[in-house]
PDBQT receptor file of N, H, CA, C and O in Angstrom, charges set to zero:
ATOM      1  N   UNK A   1      14.799 244.990 106.479  1.00  0.00    +0.000 N 
ATOM      2  CA  UNK A   1      13.418 245.869 106.566  1.00  0.00    +0.000 C 
ATOM      3  C   UNK A   1      13.170 245.757 104.738  1.00  0.00    +0.000 C 
ATOM      4  O   UNK A   1      14.094 245.687 103.928  1.00  0.00    +0.000 OA
ATOM      5  N   UNK A   2      11.663 245.763 104.390  1.00  0.00    +0.000 N 
ATOM      6  H   UNK A   2      10.912 245.820 105.048  1.00  0.00    +0.000 HD
ATOM      7  CA  UNK A   2      11.300 245.095 103.578  1.00  0.00    +0.000 C 
ATOM      8  C   UNK A   2      10.750 246.339 102.881  1.00  0.00    +0.000 C 
ATOM      9  O   UNK A   2      10.429 247.309 103.568  1.00  0.00    +0.000 OA
ATOM     10  N   UNK A   3      10.569 246.372 100.942  1.00  0.00    +0.000 N 
ATOM     11  H   UNK A   3      10.830 245.584 100.384  1.00  0.00    +0.000 HD
ATOM     12  CA  UNK A   3      10.668 247.218 100.483  1.00  0.00    +0.000 C 
ATOM     13  C   UNK A   3       9.356 247.952 100.649  1.00  0.00    +0.000 C 
ATOM     14  O   UNK A   3       9.415 249.168 100.462  1.00  0.00    +0.000 OA
ATOM     15  N   UNK A   4       8.482 247.566 100.886  1.00  0.00    +0.000 N 
ATOM     16  H   UNK A   4       8.434 246.579 101.038  1.00  0.00    +0.000 HD
ATOM     17  CA  UNK A   4       6.914 247.791 101.356  1.00  0.00    +0.000 C 
ATOM     18  C   UNK A   4       7.120 248.963 102.509  1.00  0.00    +0.000 C 
ATOM     19  O   UNK A   4       6.527 250.042 102.476  1.00  0.00    +0.000 OA
ATOM     20  N   UNK A   5       7.999 248.594 103.465  1.00  0.00    +0.000 N 
ATOM     21  H   UNK A   5       8.481 247.718 103.492  1.00  0.00    +0.000 HD
ATOM     22  CA  UNK A   5       8.545 249.307 105.048  1.00  0.00    +0.000 C 
ATOM     23  C   UNK A   5       8.905 250.587 104.691  1.00  0.00    +0.000 C 
ATOM     24  O   UNK A   5       8.424 251.608 105.181  1.00  0.00    +0.000 OA
ATOM     25  N   UNK A   6       9.776 250.531 103.812  1.00  0.00    +0.000 N 
ATOM     26  H   UNK A   6      10.167 249.701 103.413  1.00  0.00    +0.000 HD
ATOM     27  CA  UNK A   6      10.779 251.873 103.152  1.00  0.00    +0.000 C 
ATOM     28  C   UNK A   6       9.801 252.578 102.251  1.00  0.00    +0.000 C 
ATOM     29  O   UNK A   6       9.864 253.789 102.036  1.00  0.00    +0.000 OA
ATOM     30  N   UNK A   7       8.943 251.819 101.761  1.00  0.00    +0.000 N 
ATOM     31  H   UNK A   7       8.892 250.836 101.936  1.00  0.00    +0.000 HD
ATOM     32  CA  UNK A   7       8.167 252.899 100.772  1.00  0.00    +0.000 C 
ATOM     33  C   UNK A   7       7.116 253.740 101.816  1.00  0.00    +0.000 C 
ATOM     34  O   UNK A   7       6.794 254.920 101.674  1.00  0.00    +0.000 OA
ATOM     35  N   UNK A   8       6.621 252.741 103.006  1.00  0.00    +0.000 N 
ATOM     36  H   UNK A   8       6.883 251.782 103.122  1.00  0.00    +0.000 HD
ATOM     37  CA  UNK A   8       5.764 253.516 103.537  1.00  0.00    +0.000 C 
ATOM     38  C   UNK A   8       6.649 254.705 104.695  1.00  0.00    +0.000 C 
ATOM     39  O   UNK A   8       6.236 255.789 105.107  1.00  0.00    +0.000 OA
ATOM     40  N   UNK A   9       7.764 254.117 104.943  1.00  0.00    +0.000 N 
ATOM     41  H   UNK A   9       8.100 253.236 104.609  1.00  0.00    +0.000 HD
ATOM     42  CA  UNK A   9       8.484 255.439 105.456  1.00  0.00    +0.000 C 
ATOM     43  C   UNK A   9       8.716 256.493 104.732  1.00  0.00    +0.000 C 
ATOM     44  O   UNK A   9       8.674 257.645 105.164  1.00  0.00    +0.000 OA
ATOM     45  N   UNK A  10       9.015 256.118 103.413  1.00  0.00    +0.000 N 
ATOM     46  H   UNK A  10       9.049 255.182 103.062  1.00  0.00    +0.000 HD
ATOM     47  CA  UNK A  10       9.047 257.446 102.162  1.00  0.00    +0.000 C 
ATOM     48  C   UNK A  10       7.804 258.402 102.053  1.00  0.00    +0.000 C 
ATOM     49  O   UNK A  10       7.754 259.614 101.846  1.00  0.00    +0.000 OA
ATOM     50  N   UNK A  11       6.730 257.386 102.276  1.00  0.00    +0.000 N 
ATOM     51  H   UNK A  11       6.771 256.401 102.443  1.00  0.00    +0.000 HD
ATOM     52  CA  UNK A  11       5.518 258.267 102.148  1.00  0.00    +0.000 C 
ATOM     53  C   UNK A  11       5.395 259.152 103.257  1.00  0.00    +0.000 C 
ATOM     54  O   UNK A  11       4.985 260.313 103.253  1.00  0.00    +0.000 OA
ATOM     55  N   UNK A  12       5.820 258.425 104.251  1.00  0.00    +0.000 N 
ATOM     56  H   UNK A  12       6.153 257.483 104.254  1.00  0.00    +0.000 HD
ATOM     57  CA  UNK A  12       5.231 259.351 105.485  1.00  0.00    +0.000 C 
ATOM     58  C   UNK A  12       6.383 260.731 105.700  1.00  0.00    +0.000 C 
ATOM     59  O   UNK A  12       6.125 261.698 106.417  1.00  0.00    +0.000 OA
ATOM     60  N   UNK A  13       7.694 260.559 104.902  1.00  0.00    +0.000 N 
ATOM     61  H   UNK A  13       7.904 259.773 104.320  1.00  0.00    +0.000 HD
ATOM     62  CA  UNK A  13       8.804 261.486 105.133  1.00  0.00    +0.000 C 
ATOM     63  C   UNK A  13       7.934 262.861 104.278  1.00  0.00    +0.000 C 
ATOM     64  O   UNK A  13       8.064 264.034 104.628  1.00  0.00    +0.000 OA
ATOM     65  N   UNK A  14       7.024 262.386 103.075  1.00  0.00    +0.000 N 
ATOM     66  H   UNK A  14       6.919 261.433 102.791  1.00  0.00    +0.000 HD
ATOM     67  CA  UNK A  14       6.851 263.488 102.131  1.00  0.00    +0.000 C 
ATOM     68  C   UNK A  14       5.236 263.875 102.696  1.00  0.00    +0.000 C 
ATOM     69  O   UNK A  14       4.560 264.771 102.192  1.00  0.00    +0.000 OA
ATOM     70  N   UNK A  15       4.827 263.088 103.731  1.00  0.00    +0.000 N 
ATOM     71  H   UNK A  15       5.376 262.360 104.141  1.00  0.00    +0.000 HD
ATOM     72  CA  UNK A  15       4.055 263.895 104.212  1.00  0.00    +0.000 C 
ATOM     73  C   UNK A  15       3.971 264.789 105.411  1.00  0.00    +0.000 C 
ATOM     74  O   UNK A  15       3.064 265.294 106.073  1.00  0.00    +0.000 OA
ATOM     75  N   UNK A  16       5.653 264.779 105.431  1.00  0.00    +0.000 N 
ATOM     76  H   UNK A  16       6.390 264.368 104.894  1.00  0.00    +0.000 HD
ATOM     77  CA  UNK A  16       5.624 265.898 106.898  1.00  0.00    +0.000 C 
ATOM     78  C   UNK A  16       5.813 267.270 106.419  1.00  0.00    +0.000 C 
ATOM     79  O   UNK A  16       5.872 267.389 105.195  1.00  0.00    +0.000 OA
ATOM     80  N   UNK A  17       5.957 268.692 107.373  1.00  0.00    +0.000 N 
ATOM     81  H   UNK A  17       5.910 268.595 108.368  1.00  0.00    +0.000 HD
ATOM     82  CA  UNK A  17       5.751 269.479 107.073  1.00  0.00    +0.000 C 
ATOM     83  C   UNK A  17       7.417 269.944 106.833  1.00  0.00    +0.000 C 
ATOM     84  O   UNK A  17       8.408 269.335 107.233  1.00  0.00    +0.000 OA
ATOM     85  N   UNK A  18       7.362 271.346 105.971  1.00  0.00    +0.000 N 
ATOM     86  H   UNK A  18       6.557 271.841 105.646  1.00  0.00    +0.000 HD
ATOM     87  CA  UNK A  18       8.604 271.650 106.072  1.00  0.00    +0.000 C 
ATOM     88  C   UNK A  18       9.950 271.397 106.897  1.00  0.00    +0.000 C 
ATOM     89  O   UNK A  18      11.079 270.952 106.687  1.00  0.00    +0.000 OA
ATOM     90  N   UNK A  19       9.047 272.038 108.172  1.00  0.00    +0.000 N 
ATOM     91  H   UNK A  19       8.131 272.400 108.343  1.00  0.00    +0.000 HD
ATOM     92  CA  UNK A  19       9.907 272.517 109.784  1.00  0.00    +0.000 C 
ATOM     93  C   UNK A  19      10.188 270.515 110.350  1.00  0.00    +0.000 C 
ATOM     94  O   UNK A  19      11.188 270.193 110.993  1.00  0.00    +0.000 OA
ATOM     95  N   UNK A  20       9.362 269.732 110.031  1.00  0.00    +0.000 N 
ATOM     96  H   UNK A  20       8.550 269.994 109.509  1.00  0.00    +0.000 HD
ATOM     97  CA  UNK A  20       9.213 268.530 110.562  1.00  0.00    +0.000 C 
ATOM     98  C   UNK A  20       9.832 268.051 109.650  1.00  0.00    +0.000 C 
ATOM     99  O   UNK A  20      10.288 267.056 110.214  1.00  0.00    +0.000 OA
ATOM    100  N   UNK A  21      10.229 268.007 108.555  1.00  0.00    +0.000 N 
ATOM    101  H   UNK A  21       9.859 268.815 108.097  1.00  0.00    +0.000 HD
ATOM    102  CA  UNK A  21      11.500 267.796 107.485  1.00  0.00    +0.000 C 
ATOM    103  C   UNK A  21      13.106 267.977 107.978  1.00  0.00    +0.000 C 
ATOM    104  O   UNK A  21      14.144 267.320 108.062  1.00  0.00    +0.000 OA
ATOM    105  N   UNK A  22      12.579 269.328 108.245  1.00  0.00    +0.000 N 
ATOM    106  H   UNK A  22      11.736 269.861 108.177  1.00  0.00    +0.000 HD
ATOM    107  CA  UNK A  22      14.567 269.737 108.246  1.00  0.00    +0.000 C 
ATOM    108  C   UNK A  22      14.635 269.247 109.823  1.00  0.00    +0.000 C 
ATOM    109  O   UNK A  22      15.768 268.935 110.187  1.00  0.00    +0.000 OA
ATOM    110  N   UNK A  23      13.629 269.139 110.772  1.00  0.00    +0.000 N 
ATOM    111  H   UNK A  23      12.709 269.393 110.476  1.00  0.00    +0.000 HD
ATOM    112  CA  UNK A  23      13.977 268.697 111.974  1.00  0.00    +0.000 C 
ATOM    113  C   UNK A  23      14.581 267.102 111.952  1.00  0.00    +0.000 C 
ATOM    114  O   UNK A  23      15.485 266.977 112.778  1.00  0.00    +0.000 OA
ATOM    115  N   UNK A  24      14.299 265.918 111.229  1.00  0.00    +0.000 N 
ATOM    116  H   UNK A  24      13.565 266.020 110.557  1.00  0.00    +0.000 HD
ATOM    117  CA  UNK A  24      14.211 264.976 110.874  1.00  0.00    +0.000 C 
ATOM    118  C   UNK A  24      15.714 264.993 110.019  1.00  0.00    +0.000 C 
ATOM    119  O   UNK A  24      16.613 264.192 110.276  1.00  0.00    +0.000 OA
ATOM    120  N   UNK A  25      15.778 265.677 109.335  1.00  0.00    +0.000 N 
ATOM    121  H   UNK A  25      15.047 266.327 109.127  1.00  0.00    +0.000 HD
ATOM    122  CA  UNK A  25      17.093 265.633 108.400  1.00  0.00    +0.000 C 
ATOM    123  C   UNK A  25      18.205 265.910 109.338  1.00  0.00    +0.000 C 
ATOM    124  O   UNK A  25      19.283 265.316 109.311  1.00  0.00    +0.000 OA
ATOM    125  N   UNK A  26      17.769 267.169 110.451  1.00  0.00    +0.000 N 
ATOM    126  H   UNK A  26      16.893 267.652 110.473  1.00  0.00    +0.000 HD
ATOM    127  CA  UNK A  26      19.179 267.423 111.516  1.00  0.00    +0.000 C 
ATOM    128  C   UNK A  26      19.565 266.346 112.039  1.00  0.00    +0.000 C 
ATOM    129  O   UNK A  26      20.780 266.155 112.090  1.00  0.00    +0.000 OA
ATOM    130  N   UNK A  27      18.506 265.179 112.660  1.00  0.00    +0.000 N 
ATOM    131  H   UNK A  27      17.519 265.334 112.618  1.00  0.00    +0.000 HD
ATOM    132  CA  UNK A  27      18.947 264.054 113.623  1.00  0.00    +0.000 C 
ATOM    133  C   UNK A  27      19.300 263.050 112.403  1.00  0.00    +0.000 C 
ATOM    134  O   UNK A  27      19.908 262.017 112.683  1.00  0.00    +0.000 OA
ATOM    135  N   UNK A  28      19.074 263.216 111.558  1.00  0.00    +0.000 N 
ATOM    136  H   UNK A  28      18.580 264.055 111.330  1.00  0.00    +0.000 HD
ATOM    137  CA  UNK A  28      19.784 262.019 110.542  1.00  0.00    +0.000 C 
ATOM    138  C   UNK A  28      20.982 262.320 110.372  1.00  0.00    +0.000 C 
ATOM    139  O   UNK A  28      21.875 261.474 110.359  1.00  0.00    +0.000 OA
ATOM    140  N   UNK A  29      21.154 263.452 110.232  1.00  0.00    +0.000 N 
ATOM    141  H   UNK A  29      20.428 264.139 110.242  1.00  0.00    +0.000 HD
ATOM    142  CA  UNK A  29      22.446 264.175 110.306  1.00  0.00    +0.000 C 
ATOM    143  C   UNK A  29      23.445 263.802 111.696  1.00  0.00    +0.000 C 
ATOM    144  O   UNK A  29      24.518 263.199 111.709  1.00  0.00    +0.000 OA
ATOM    145  N   UNK A  30      22.878 264.236 112.531  1.00  0.00    +0.000 N 
ATOM    146  H   UNK A  30      22.006 264.725 112.520  1.00  0.00    +0.000 HD
ATOM    147  CA  UNK A  30      23.356 263.722 113.941  1.00  0.00    +0.000 C 
ATOM    148  C   UNK A  30      23.962 262.340 113.880  1.00  0.00    +0.000 C 
ATOM    149  O   UNK A  30      25.040 261.991 114.361  1.00  0.00    +0.000 OA
ATOM    150  N   UNK A  31      23.068 261.595 113.191  1.00  0.00    +0.000 N 
ATOM    151  H   UNK A  31      22.193 261.879 112.800  1.00  0.00    +0.000 HD
ATOM    152  CA  UNK A  31      23.388 260.096 113.562  1.00  0.00    +0.000 C 
ATOM    153  C   UNK A  31      24.399 259.820 112.698  1.00  0.00    +0.000 C 
ATOM    154  O   UNK A  31      25.343 259.200 113.187  1.00  0.00    +0.000 OA
ATOM    155  N   UNK A  32      24.477 260.169 111.309  1.00  0.00    +0.000 N 
ATOM    156  H   UNK A  32      23.709 260.672 110.911  1.00  0.00    +0.000 HD
ATOM    157  CA  UNK A  32      25.688 259.967 110.385  1.00  0.00    +0.000 C 
ATOM    158  C   UNK A  32      26.896 260.275 110.988  1.00  0.00    +0.000 C 
ATOM    159  O   UNK A  32      27.872 259.525 110.986  1.00  0.00    +0.000 OA
ATOM    160  N   UNK A  33      26.834 261.650 111.638  1.00  0.00    +0.000 N 
ATOM    161  H   UNK A  33      26.041 262.260 111.640  1.00  0.00    +0.000 HD
ATOM    162  CA  UNK A  33      28.039 262.362 112.008  1.00  0.00    +0.000 C 
ATOM    163  C   UNK A  33      28.604 261.544 112.908  1.00  0.00    +0.000 C 
ATOM    164  O   UNK A  33      29.805 261.286 112.822  1.00  0.00    +0.000 OA
ATOM    165  N   UNK A  34      27.735 260.961 114.007  1.00  0.00    +0.000 N 
ATOM    166  H   UNK A  34      26.760 261.170 114.077  1.00  0.00    +0.000 HD
ATOM    167  CA  UNK A  34      28.100 260.595 115.319  1.00  0.00    +0.000 C 
ATOM    168  C   UNK A  34      28.793 259.150 114.828  1.00  0.00    +0.000 C 
ATOM    169  O   UNK A  34      29.877 258.804 115.298  1.00  0.00    +0.000 OA
ATOM    170  N   UNK A  35      28.218 258.494 114.036  1.00  0.00    +0.000 N 
ATOM    171  H   UNK A  35      27.337 258.775 113.654  1.00  0.00    +0.000 HD
ATOM    172  CA  UNK A  35      28.494 256.852 113.094  1.00  0.00    +0.000 C 
ATOM    173  C   UNK A  35      30.185 257.349 112.431  1.00  0.00    +0.000 C 
ATOM    174  O   UNK A  35      31.216 256.701 112.607  1.00  0.00    +0.000 OA
ATOM    175  N   UNK A  36      30.076 258.503 111.752  1.00  0.00    +0.000 N 
ATOM    176  H   UNK A  36      29.238 259.029 111.609  1.00  0.00    +0.000 HD
ATOM    177  CA  UNK A  36      31.366 258.456 110.957  1.00  0.00    +0.000 C 
ATOM    178  C   UNK A  36      32.491 258.960 112.437  1.00  0.00    +0.000 C 
ATOM    179  O   UNK A  36      33.666 258.610 112.326  1.00  0.00    +0.000 OA
ATOM    180  N   UNK A  37      32.243 259.447 113.242  1.00  0.00    +0.000 N 
ATOM    181  H   UNK A  37      31.288 259.731 113.333  1.00  0.00    +0.000 HD
ATOM    182  CA  UNK A  37      33.547 259.986 114.122  1.00  0.00    +0.000 C 
ATOM    183  C   UNK A  37      33.741 258.548 114.998  1.00  0.00    +0.000 C 
ATOM    184  O   UNK A  37      34.893 258.379 115.397  1.00  0.00    +0.000 OA
ATOM    185  N   UNK A  38      32.710 257.429 115.369  1.00  0.00    +0.000 N 
ATOM    186  H   UNK A  38      31.774 257.567 115.044  1.00  0.00    +0.000 HD
ATOM    187  CA  UNK A  38      33.075 256.182 115.985  1.00  0.00    +0.000 C 
ATOM    188  C   UNK A  38      33.985 255.676 115.228  1.00  0.00    +0.000 C 
ATOM    189  O   UNK A  38      35.091 255.394 115.691  1.00  0.00    +0.000 OA
ATOM    190  N   UNK A  39      33.505 255.375 113.266  1.00  0.00    +0.000 N 
ATOM    191  H   UNK A  39      32.607 255.603 112.890  1.00  0.00    +0.000 HD
ATOM    192  CA  UNK A  39      34.212 254.564 112.534  1.00  0.00    +0.000 C 
ATOM    193  C   UNK A  39      36.026 255.360 112.319  1.00  0.00    +0.000 C 
ATOM    194  O   UNK A  39      37.086 254.753 112.167  1.00  0.00    +0.000 OA
ATOM    195  N   UNK A  40      35.830 256.607 112.374  1.00  0.00    +0.000 N 
ATOM    196  H   UNK A  40      34.969 257.100 112.497  1.00  0.00    +0.000 HD
ATOM    197  CA  UNK A  40      37.439 257.709 112.173  1.00  0.00    +0.000 C 
ATOM    198  C   UNK A  40      38.059 257.259 113.299  1.00  0.00    +0.000 C 
ATOM    199  O   UNK A  40      39.266 257.034 113.218  1.00  0.00    +0.000 OA
ATOM    200  N   UNK A  41      37.353 257.034 114.589  1.00  0.00    +0.000 N 
ATOM    201  H   UNK A  41      36.372 257.217 114.655  1.00  0.00    +0.000 HD
ATOM    202  CA  UNK A  41      38.345 256.670 115.885  1.00  0.00    +0.000 C 
ATOM    203  C   UNK A  41      38.593 255.146 116.000  1.00  0.00    +0.000 C 
ATOM    204  O   UNK A  41      39.428 254.728 116.802  1.00  0.00    +0.000 OA
ATOM    205  N   UNK A  42      38.068 254.529 115.418  1.00  0.00    +0.000 N 
ATOM    206  H   UNK A  42      37.389 254.869 114.766  1.00  0.00    +0.000 HD
ATOM    207  CA  UNK A  42      38.511 252.623 115.402  1.00  0.00    +0.000 C 
ATOM    208  C   UNK A  42      39.459 253.029 114.067  1.00  0.00    +0.000 C 
ATOM    209  O   UNK A  42      40.587 252.556 114.210  1.00  0.00    +0.000 OA
ATOM    210  N   UNK A  43      39.326 253.671 112.989  1.00  0.00    +0.000 N 
ATOM    211  H   UNK A  43      38.410 254.055 112.873  1.00  0.00    +0.000 HD
ATOM    212  CA  UNK A  43      40.431 253.432 112.172  1.00  0.00    +0.000 C 
ATOM    213  C   UNK A  43      41.603 253.845 112.528  1.00  0.00    +0.000 C 
ATOM    214  O   UNK A  43      42.610 253.253 112.140  1.00  0.00    +0.000 OA
ATOM    215  N   UNK A  44      41.680 255.253 113.566  1.00  0.00    +0.000 N 
ATOM    216  H   UNK A  44      40.862 255.734 113.881  1.00  0.00    +0.000 HD
ATOM    217  CA  UNK A  44      42.572 255.447 114.041  1.00  0.00    +0.000 C 
ATOM    218  C   UNK A  44      43.534 254.504 114.762  1.00  0.00    +0.000 C 
ATOM    219  O   UNK A  44      44.660 254.109 114.461  1.00  0.00    +0.000 OA
ATOM    220  N   UNK A  45      42.534 254.207 116.078  1.00  0.00    +0.000 N 
ATOM    221  H   UNK A  45      41.619 254.528 116.323  1.00  0.00    +0.000 HD
ATOM    222  CA  UNK A  45      43.196 253.319 116.824  1.00  0.00    +0.000 C 
ATOM    223  C   UNK A  45      43.832 251.794 116.118  1.00  0.00    +0.000 C 
ATOM    224  O   UNK A  45      44.708 251.143 116.688  1.00  0.00    +0.000 OA
ATOM    225  N   UNK A  46      43.320 251.458 115.022  1.00  0.00    +0.000 N 
ATOM    226  H   UNK A  46      42.609 251.986 114.560  1.00  0.00    +0.000 HD
ATOM    227  CA  UNK A  46      43.520 250.157 114.297  1.00  0.00    +0.000 C 
ATOM    228  C   UNK A  46      44.986 250.682 113.963  1.00  0.00    +0.000 C 
ATOM    229  O   UNK A  46      45.917 250.104 114.524  1.00  0.00    +0.000 OA
ATOM    230  N   UNK A  47      45.356 252.083 112.803  1.00  0.00    +0.000 N 
ATOM    231  H   UNK A  47      44.599 252.552 112.347  1.00  0.00    +0.000 HD
ATOM    232  CA  UNK A  47      46.367 252.795 112.532  1.00  0.00    +0.000 C 
ATOM    233  C   UNK A  47      47.093 252.645 113.563  1.00  0.00    +0.000 C 
ATOM    234  O   UNK A  47      48.087 251.922 113.491  1.00  0.00    +0.000 OA
ATOM    235  N   UNK A  48      46.782 253.239 114.642  1.00  0.00    +0.000 N 
ATOM    236  H   UNK A  48      45.975 253.826 114.701  1.00  0.00    +0.000 HD
ATOM    237  CA  UNK A  48      48.267 253.441 115.941  1.00  0.00    +0.000 C 
ATOM    238  C   UNK A  48      48.694 252.224 116.145  1.00  0.00    +0.000 C 
ATOM    239  O   UNK A  48      49.908 252.042 116.239  1.00  0.00    +0.000 OA
ATOM    240  N   UNK A  49      47.722 251.063 116.265  1.00  0.00    +0.000 N 
ATOM    241  H   UNK A  49      46.736 251.211 116.189  1.00  0.00    +0.000 HD
ATOM    242  CA  UNK A  49      48.248 249.293 117.007  1.00  0.00    +0.000 C 
ATOM    243  C   UNK A  49      49.170 249.068 115.500  1.00  0.00    +0.000 C 
ATOM    244  O   UNK A  49      50.023 248.195 115.657  1.00  0.00    +0.000 OA
ATOM    245  N   UNK A  50      49.167 249.493 114.511  1.00  0.00    +0.000 N 
ATOM    246  H   UNK A  50      48.474 250.203 114.383  1.00  0.00    +0.000 HD
ATOM    247  CA  UNK A  50      50.086 249.094 113.690  1.00  0.00    +0.000 C 
ATOM    248  C   UNK A  50      51.187 249.980 113.403  1.00  0.00    +0.000 C 
ATOM    249  O   UNK A  50      52.043 249.721 112.557  1.00  0.00    +0.000 OA
ATOM    250  N   UNK A  51      51.164 251.079 114.142  1.00  0.00    +0.000 N 
ATOM    251  H   UNK A  51      50.469 251.289 114.829  1.00  0.00    +0.000 HD
ATOM    252  CA  UNK A  51      52.513 252.034 113.562  1.00  0.00    +0.000 C 
ATOM    253  C   UNK A  51      52.232 252.839 112.706  1.00  0.00    +0.000 C 
ATOM    254  O   UNK A  51      53.177 253.534 112.329  1.00  0.00    +0.000 OA
ATOM    255  N   UNK A  52      51.132 253.040 112.178  1.00  0.00    +0.000 N 
ATOM    256  H   UNK A  52      50.365 252.476 112.484  1.00  0.00    +0.000 HD
ATOM    257  CA  UNK A  52      50.933 253.926 111.076  1.00  0.00    +0.000 C 
ATOM    258  C   UNK A  52      50.546 255.267 111.515  1.00  0.00    +0.000 C 
ATOM    259  O   UNK A  52      49.397 255.269 111.958  1.00  0.00    +0.000 OA
ATOM    260  N   UNK A  53      51.038 256.243 111.538  1.00  0.00    +0.000 N 
ATOM    261  H   UNK A  53      51.971 256.242 111.179  1.00  0.00    +0.000 HD
ATOM    262  CA  UNK A  53      51.030 257.599 111.750  1.00  0.00    +0.000 C 
ATOM    263  C   UNK A  53      50.764 258.475 110.637  1.00  0.00    +0.000 C 
ATOM    264  O   UNK A  53      50.372 257.900 109.622  1.00  0.00    +0.000 OA
ATOM    265  N   UNK A  54      50.906 259.994 110.572  1.00  0.00    +0.000 N 
ATOM    266  H   UNK A  54      51.225 260.461 111.397  1.00  0.00    +0.000 HD
ATOM    267  CA  UNK A  54      50.411 260.682 109.429  1.00  0.00    +0.000 C 
ATOM    268  C   UNK A  54      51.571 260.576 108.751  1.00  0.00    +0.000 C 
ATOM    269  O   UNK A  54      51.423 260.024 107.661  1.00  0.00    +0.000 OA
ATOM    270  N   UNK A  55      52.919 260.980 109.064  1.00  0.00    +0.000 N 
ATOM    271  H   UNK A  55      53.039 261.428 109.950  1.00  0.00    +0.000 HD
ATOM    272  CA  UNK A  55      54.079 260.703 108.412  1.00  0.00    +0.000 C 
ATOM    273  C   UNK A  55      54.021 259.684 107.457  1.00  0.00    +0.000 C 
ATOM    274  O   UNK A  55      54.180 259.934 106.262  1.00  0.00    +0.000 OA
ATOM    275  N   UNK A  56      53.760 258.301 107.975  1.00  0.00    +0.000 N 
ATOM    276  H   UNK A  56      53.631 258.098 108.946  1.00  0.00    +0.000 HD
ATOM    277  CA  UNK A  56      54.016 257.129 107.060  1.00  0.00    +0.000 C 
ATOM    278  C   UNK A  56      52.509 257.400 105.851  1.00  0.00    +0.000 C 
ATOM    279  O   UNK A  56      52.835 257.353 104.665  1.00  0.00    +0.000 OA
ATOM    280  N   UNK A  57      51.051 257.652 106.123  1.00  0.00    +0.000 N 
ATOM    281  H   UNK A  57      50.786 257.690 107.087  1.00  0.00    +0.000 HD
ATOM    282  CA  UNK A  57      50.366 258.521 105.437  1.00  0.00    +0.000 C 
ATOM    283  C   UNK A  57      50.982 259.223 104.270  1.00  0.00    +0.000 C 
ATOM    284  O   UNK A  57      50.931 258.857 103.096  1.00  0.00    +0.000 OA
ATOM    285  N   UNK A  58      51.538 260.221 104.729  1.00  0.00    +0.000 N 
ATOM    286  H   UNK A  58      51.579 260.518 105.683  1.00  0.00    +0.000 HD
ATOM    287  CA  UNK A  58      51.953 261.213 103.916  1.00  0.00    +0.000 C 
ATOM    288  C   UNK A  58      52.760 260.804 102.766  1.00  0.00    +0.000 C 
ATOM    289  O   UNK A  58      52.424 261.056 101.609  1.00  0.00    +0.000 OA
ATOM    290  N   UNK A  59      53.983 260.080 103.134  1.00  0.00    +0.000 N 
ATOM    291  H   UNK A  59      54.256 259.875 104.074  1.00  0.00    +0.000 HD
ATOM    292  CA  UNK A  59      54.924 259.179 102.397  1.00  0.00    +0.000 C 
ATOM    293  C   UNK A  59      54.122 258.234 101.426  1.00  0.00    +0.000 C 
ATOM    294  O   UNK A  59      54.242 258.133 100.205  1.00  0.00    +0.000 OA
ATOM    295  N   UNK A  60      53.500 257.746 102.054  1.00  0.00    +0.000 N 
ATOM    296  H   UNK A  60      53.402 257.829 103.046  1.00  0.00    +0.000 HD
ATOM    297  CA  UNK A  60      52.429 256.800 101.032  1.00  0.00    +0.000 C 
ATOM    298  C   UNK A  60      51.932 257.683  99.965  1.00  0.00    +0.000 C 
ATOM    299  O   UNK A  60      52.364 257.585  98.816  1.00  0.00    +0.000 OA
ATOM    300  N   UNK A  61      51.075 258.507 100.291  1.00  0.00    +0.000 N 
ATOM    301  H   UNK A  61      50.724 258.587 101.224  1.00  0.00    +0.000 HD
ATOM    302  CA  UNK A  61      50.432 259.620  99.355  1.00  0.00    +0.000 C 
ATOM    303  C   UNK A  61      51.682 260.076  98.179  1.00  0.00    +0.000 C 
ATOM    304  O   UNK A  61      51.766 260.075  96.951  1.00  0.00    +0.000 OA
ATOM    305  N   UNK A  62      52.367 260.368  99.072  1.00  0.00    +0.000 N 
ATOM    306  H   UNK A  62      52.298 260.369 100.070  1.00  0.00    +0.000 HD
ATOM    307  CA  UNK A  62      53.550 261.097  97.946  1.00  0.00    +0.000 C 
ATOM    308  C   UNK A  62      53.906 260.085  96.963  1.00  0.00    +0.000 C 
ATOM    309  O   UNK A  62      53.794 260.378  95.772  1.00  0.00    +0.000 OA
ATOM    310  N   UNK A  63      54.353 258.841  97.332  1.00  0.00    +0.000 N 
ATOM    311  H   UNK A  63      54.445 258.603  98.299  1.00  0.00    +0.000 HD
ATOM    312  CA  UNK A  63      54.782 257.861  96.521  1.00  0.00    +0.000 C 
ATOM    313  C   UNK A  63      53.718 257.554  95.344  1.00  0.00    +0.000 C 
ATOM    314  O   UNK A  63      54.030 257.589  94.154  1.00  0.00    +0.000 OA
ATOM    315  N   UNK A  64      52.304 257.220  95.863  1.00  0.00    +0.000 N 
ATOM    316  H   UNK A  64      52.051 257.191  96.830  1.00  0.00    +0.000 HD
ATOM    317  CA  UNK A  64      51.415 256.940  94.933  1.00  0.00    +0.000 C 
ATOM    318  C   UNK A  64      51.067 257.989  93.808  1.00  0.00    +0.000 C 
ATOM    319  O   UNK A  64      50.496 257.660  92.768  1.00  0.00    +0.000 OA
ATOM    320  N   UNK A  65      51.422 259.165  94.074  1.00  0.00    +0.000 N 
ATOM    321  H   UNK A  65      51.886 259.432  94.918  1.00  0.00    +0.000 HD
ATOM    322  CA  UNK A  65      51.174 260.207  93.548  1.00  0.00    +0.000 C 
ATOM    323  C   UNK A  65      52.612 260.474  92.228  1.00  0.00    +0.000 C 
ATOM    324  O   UNK A  65      52.396 260.981  91.127  1.00  0.00    +0.000 OA
ATOM    325  N   UNK A  66      53.527 260.160  92.540  1.00  0.00    +0.000 N 
ATOM    326  H   UNK A  66      53.702 259.748  93.435  1.00  0.00    +0.000 HD
ATOM    327  CA  UNK A  66      54.637 260.271  91.801  1.00  0.00    +0.000 C 
ATOM    328  C   UNK A  66      55.078 259.042  91.126  1.00  0.00    +0.000 C 
ATOM    329  O   UNK A  66      55.935 259.074  90.243  1.00  0.00    +0.000 OA
ATOM    330  N   UNK A  67      54.367 257.682  91.625  1.00  0.00    +0.000 N 
ATOM    331  H   UNK A  67      53.671 257.655  92.342  1.00  0.00    +0.000 HD
ATOM    332  CA  UNK A  67      54.436 256.831  90.970  1.00  0.00    +0.000 C 
ATOM    333  C   UNK A  67      55.633 255.911  91.223  1.00  0.00    +0.000 C 
ATOM    334  O   UNK A  67      55.836 254.881  90.580  1.00  0.00    +0.000 OA
ATOM    335  N   UNK A  68      56.666 256.519  92.542  1.00  0.00    +0.000 N 
ATOM    336  H   UNK A  68      56.501 257.355  93.064  1.00  0.00    +0.000 HD
ATOM    337  CA  UNK A  68      57.694 256.191  93.317  1.00  0.00    +0.000 C 
ATOM    338  C   UNK A  68      57.304 254.449  94.088  1.00  0.00    +0.000 C 
ATOM    339  O   UNK A  68      58.110 253.918  94.852  1.00  0.00    +0.000 OA
TER     340      UNK A  68
């Protein structure tokens, strides 16, 4: 997307009413949340395939914090 397109979109957003801007923010939040959920699920799937579970993660964090 070009800079001019982005500027145009931002100008359009600036022209929205407060209620329309709130609706836009809600919809963007839903998109971001859905993407995060998909990525988190993929990370969990990959971790499981590698034999990494919460206990392994907790131990790695403990070692990192305590320099062991």
